[in-house]
C-alpha positions as CSV (number, residue, x, y, z in Angstrom):
1,M,33.4,84.5,59.0
2,K,32.3,80.9,59.5
3,A,28.7,80.3,59.3
4,R,26.8,78.9,62.2
5,T,23.2,78.1,63.0
6,R,21.3,80.8,64.7
7,I,17.8,80.9,66.2
8,L,15.6,83.8,65.1
9,T,12.4,84.4,67.0
10,I,9.7,86.8,66.0
11,A,7.0,88.0,68.3
12,V,4.2,88.1,65.7
13,V,1.5,90.6,66.6
14,A,-1.9,88.9,66.8
15,S,-4.1,90.3,64.1
16,M,-7.7,91.1,64.7
17,T,-10.1,88.3,64.0
18,L,-12.9,90.1,62.2
19,G,-14.3,87.1,60.3
20,G,-18.0,86.5,60.1
21,C,-19.9,83.9,62.0
22,S,-23.0,83.6,59.9
23,Q,-23.8,80.1,61.1
24,I,-23.7,81.2,64.8
25,K,-26.1,84.0,64.0
26,K,-28.6,81.5,62.7
27,L,-28.4,79.7,66.1
28,V,-29.1,82.7,68.2
29,G,-32.2,84.0,66.7
30,G,-33.5,86.4,64.0
31,K,-35.4,85.0,61.1
32,P,-33.5,85.5,57.8
33,S,-35.3,87.3,55.1
34,G,-35.2,86.8,51.4
35,Q,-36.7,84.6,48.7
36,V,-37.4,81.0,49.8
37,V,-35.2,78.6,47.8
38,A,-36.2,75.4,49.6
39,T,-37.9,74.0,52.6
40,V,-36.9,71.2,54.9
41,N,-39.8,69.7,56.8
42,G,-41.5,73.1,56.5
43,A,-38.4,75.1,57.6
44,E,-37.5,77.7,55.0
45,I,-34.1,78.2,53.4
46,T,-33.8,81.7,51.9
47,S,-31.7,83.2,49.2
48,L,-29.9,85.3,51.8
49,E,-28.8,82.1,53.7
50,L,-27.7,80.6,50.4
51,R,-25.5,83.7,49.6
52,Q,-24.0,83.6,53.0
53,E,-23.2,79.9,52.6
54,M,-21.4,80.6,49.4
55,G,-19.3,83.4,51.0
56,N,-17.3,85.4,48.4
57,F,-17.5,82.8,45.7
58,S,-18.0,84.2,42.2
59,S,-17.6,83.1,38.6
60,R,-18.4,84.5,35.2
61,D,-19.6,81.1,34.1
62,P,-23.4,80.7,34.9
63,K,-23.0,76.9,34.9
64,I,-20.3,77.1,37.6
65,V,-22.3,79.5,39.7
66,K,-25.3,77.2,39.4
67,L,-23.3,74.2,40.5
68,A,-21.8,76.1,43.5
69,Q,-25.3,77.2,44.5
70,Q,-26.5,73.6,44.4
71,Q,-23.6,72.4,46.5
72,A,-24.1,75.1,49.1
73,L,-27.8,74.4,49.2
74,Q,-27.2,70.7,49.9
75,Q,-24.9,71.7,52.7
76,I,-27.6,73.8,54.3
77,I,-30.2,71.1,53.8
78,M,-28.0,68.5,55.5
79,R,-27.2,70.8,58.4
80,R,-30.9,71.7,58.8
81,L,-31.8,68.0,58.9
82,L,-29.2,67.2,61.5
83,A,-30.3,70.2,63.6
84,Q,-33.9,69.0,63.4
85,K,-32.8,65.5,64.6
86,A,-30.8,67.0,67.4
87,K,-33.8,69.1,68.6
88,A,-36.0,66.0,68.4
89,D,-33.5,64.3,70.8
90,K,-33.6,67.5,73.0
91,L,-29.9,68.1,72.5
92,D,-30.7,71.8,72.4
93,K,-31.8,71.6,76.1
94,T,-28.4,70.4,77.3
95,A,-26.0,72.7,79.3
96,D,-23.2,72.2,76.8
97,Y,-25.4,73.4,73.9
98,T,-26.6,76.4,75.9
99,L,-23.0,77.4,76.8
100,Q,-21.8,77.0,73.2
101,V,-24.7,79.2,71.9
102,R,-23.9,81.8,74.5
103,R,-20.2,81.7,73.5
104,G,-21.1,81.9,69.8
105,E,-23.4,84.8,70.3
106,E,-20.9,86.8,72.4
107,T,-18.2,86.0,69.8
108,L,-20.3,87.3,67.0
109,L,-21.3,90.4,68.8
110,A,-17.7,91.1,69.8
111,Q,-16.5,90.7,66.2
112,T,-19.3,92.9,64.9
113,Y,-18.3,95.6,67.4
114,E,-14.6,95.3,66.3
115,R,-15.7,95.7,62.7
116,K,-17.6,98.8,63.7
117,L,-14.6,100.3,65.5
118,A,-12.3,99.4,62.6
119,A,-14.6,101.2,60.1
120,A,-14.3,104.4,62.1
121,S,-10.5,104.6,61.6
122,A,-9.1,107.5,59.7
123,T,-8.6,106.9,56.0
124,P,-5.0,107.6,55.0
125,S,-4.3,110.2,52.4
126,R,-2.3,109.8,49.2
127,Q,0.5,111.8,50.8
128,D,0.5,109.4,53.8
129,A,0.9,106.5,51.5
130,Q,3.7,108.2,49.5
131,T,5.5,108.9,52.7
132,F,5.1,105.3,53.8
133,V,6.5,104.1,50.5
134,A,9.5,106.4,50.8
135,S,10.3,105.4,54.4
136,N,10.0,101.7,53.7
137,A,12.5,101.3,50.9
138,G,13.1,97.6,51.8
139,R,9.5,96.9,51.0
140,F,9.2,99.0,47.8
141,A,12.1,100.5,46.0
142,Q,14.5,97.8,47.3
143,R,12.0,95.0,47.4
144,R,13.5,91.5,47.2
145,I,12.3,88.0,46.7
146,L,14.4,85.6,48.9
147,V,14.5,81.9,47.9
148,V,14.8,79.9,51.1
149,E,15.9,76.2,51.4
150,Q,14.4,74.6,54.5
151,L,14.6,71.5,56.7
152,I,11.6,71.1,59.0
153,T,11.8,68.8,62.0
154,P,9.9,68.4,65.4
155,P,11.9,69.6,68.5
156,S,14.0,66.9,70.0
157,P,16.3,66.6,73.1
158,K,19.0,65.6,70.6
159,I,18.9,69.1,69.1
160,T,20.6,71.3,71.7
161,P,21.6,75.0,71.6
162,D,25.2,74.0,72.0
163,G,24.9,71.5,69.2
164,L,23.3,74.1,66.9
165,K,26.4,76.2,67.2
166,L,28.5,73.5,65.5
167,L,26.3,73.3,62.5
168,K,27.8,75.4,59.6
169,T,25.6,74.4,56.7
170,L,22.2,73.0,55.9
171,E,23.9,69.8,54.9
172,D,25.4,69.6,58.4
173,V,21.8,69.9,59.8
174,K,20.6,67.2,57.5
175,S,23.4,64.9,58.6
176,L,22.7,65.5,62.2
177,L,19.0,64.6,61.8
178,Q,19.8,61.5,59.8
179,Q,22.4,60.3,62.3
180,N,19.9,60.6,65.1
181,N,17.0,59.1,63.1
182,L,15.0,62.3,63.5
183,P,12.2,62.9,60.9
184,F,12.5,65.9,58.7
185,Q,11.0,67.4,55.6
186,E,12.8,69.3,52.9
187,N,11.1,72.4,51.4
188,V,11.8,75.5,49.3
189,V,9.8,78.7,49.9
190,S,10.1,82.3,48.9
191,I,9.9,85.4,51.2
192,D,8.7,88.6,49.7
193,T,10.1,91.6,51.6
194,L,7.0,93.6,50.6
195,S,4.7,91.6,52.8
196,A,7.1,89.7,55.2
197,D,7.5,90.7,58.9
198,S,10.0,93.6,58.8
199,R,11.6,92.3,62.0
200,L,12.3,88.9,60.5
201,I,13.8,90.5,57.4
202,G,16.0,92.8,59.6
203,Q,17.3,89.8,61.4
204,I,18.0,87.9,58.2
205,D,19.8,90.9,56.7
206,R,22.2,91.0,59.6
207,L,23.3,87.4,59.1
208,P,26.5,86.6,57.1
209,P,25.9,85.1,53.6
210,G,24.9,81.4,53.7
211,E,24.2,81.5,57.4
212,V,21.8,78.8,58.6
213,F,19.1,80.1,60.9
214,V,16.3,78.5,62.8
215,V,12.8,79.8,63.2
216,P,10.6,77.9,65.7
217,Q,7.1,77.8,64.3
218,N,3.9,75.8,65.1
219,G,5.7,73.3,67.2
220,A,8.4,72.6,64.7
221,L,12.0,73.7,64.1
222,I,12.6,75.2,60.6
223,F,16.2,75.4,59.5
224,N,16.6,77.9,56.8
225,R,19.3,79.1,54.3
226,I,18.9,81.8,51.7
227,S,19.9,80.3,48.4
228,S,19.2,83.2,46.1
229,T,17.9,86.8,46.2
230,R,16.2,88.6,43.3
231,A,15.5,92.4,43.2
232,V,11.9,93.2,42.4
233,P,11.4,97.0,42.8
234,F,7.8,98.0,43.5
235,G,6.8,101.6,42.8
236,G,4.3,103.9,41.0
237,D,0.6,104.1,41.6
238,A,0.4,100.3,42.5
239,A,2.8,100.8,45.3
240,V,0.9,103.8,46.6
241,S,-2.4,101.9,46.5
242,Y,-0.8,99.0,48.3
243,A,0.6,101.4,51.0
244,M,-2.8,103.0,51.5
245,N,-4.4,99.6,52.1
246,T,-1.6,98.7,54.5
247,L,-1.9,101.9,56.4
248,R,-5.7,101.5,56.6
249,G,-5.3,98.1,58.1
250,Q,-2.7,99.3,60.6
251,R,-4.8,102.2,61.7
252,A,-7.8,100.0,62.1
253,Q,-5.9,97.6,64.3
254,D,-4.4,100.4,66.4
255,L,-7.8,102.0,66.9
256,V,-9.4,98.7,67.9
257,R,-6.5,97.7,70.2
258,K,-6.6,101.1,72.0
259,K,-10.4,101.0,72.4
260,L,-10.4,97.5,73.7
261,E,-7.7,98.4,76.3
262,T,-9.8,101.3,77.4
263,I,-12.9,99.2,77.7
264,R,-11.0,96.6,79.8
265,K,-9.5,99.3,82.0
266,E,-12.8,101.0,82.7
267,A,-14.5,97.8,83.5
268,E,-11.9,96.6,85.9
269,P,-13.6,98.0,89.1
270,K,-16.8,96.2,88.2
271,I,-15.2,92.7,87.7
272,V,-15.6,90.5,90.7
273,Y,-13.6,87.3,91.0
274,S,-14.2,84.4,93.4
275,A,-11.3,83.8,95.7
276,A,-9.9,80.8,93.8
277,F,-9.7,82.7,90.5
278,K,-8.6,86.2,91.5
279,P,-5.5,87.2,89.5
280,A,-2.3,87.9,91.3
281,P,-1.6,91.6,91.8
282,P,0.9,93.1,89.4
283,A,4.5,93.0,90.6
284,K,5.6,96.3,92.2
285,T,8.5,98.0,90.5
286,A,11.3,99.2,92.7
287,A,11.4,102.9,93.2
288,A,14.4,104.5,91.5
289,K,16.9,106.1,94.0
290,P,17.5,109.8,93.5
291,A,20.9,110.6,91.9
292,A,23.4,112.3,94.1
293,S,24.0,114.9,91.5
294,P,22.7,115.5,88.0
295,A,24.7,113.9,85.2
296,P,26.7,116.3,83.1
297,A,25.4,117.3,79.7
298,P,27.1,115.4,76.9
299,K,29.6,117.4,74.9
300,A,28.9,118.2,71.3
301,P,31.0,116.2,68.9
């Protein structure tokens, strides 16, 4: 079978954004506690603020830790100085500042609530994890590393769906881009079937060997060709542990998603829109016509 360029599209599920917003929290009130490590014009900077500024940084070398602490402290000091200057210019009294603080506070509260919901999800058992490993052979027992050659280029009217069908190799794609003076970047990446989107892997596996496929991503067209595949089975306790973490994350996401859907549905009667911003009513689905007679039951093979 002759190879041709195909377009693969993946509807990636948006993951929960559960990251912290410690800096926003400082804006909206609540005096941090902890040992005072410095003051800026009388305003205290505590050890708790310093730890939050450093995030998850760690090192076994005390000198490196000390250097990181100093860098983080200087960042806080500079931010505190700028904030004091902004207040002196009454920038904290502007409407834009007030709106951003409100938005930041609501975002922080929403993320904190999502974390609370996620923490309440059921912890998977070892049996759950073992079942997950057994039912996902492509990620574990048959795990593979795919080496992918890529050409990355911005979308262009000169790259049409009909034109893509004529491209049989990655060299054909490169020639087309060069002939039309289109910018492109060559790249080589690896795809691990353990962590890659299973829908993408499924689409790739259905392609003939050497087939060029396109994945639109972040406003660019990425032309891909699998150049080699290496089997890397993943099993034992490490695989079970990985599966437990994966299941824990999936259950947390499902729980949060369902709870948010319920909250939104319950609140709908209490949401009032102005006329110009009222959403259009959902489209009505046509009622199915009753069948004249029931369909016969299928015969057993």
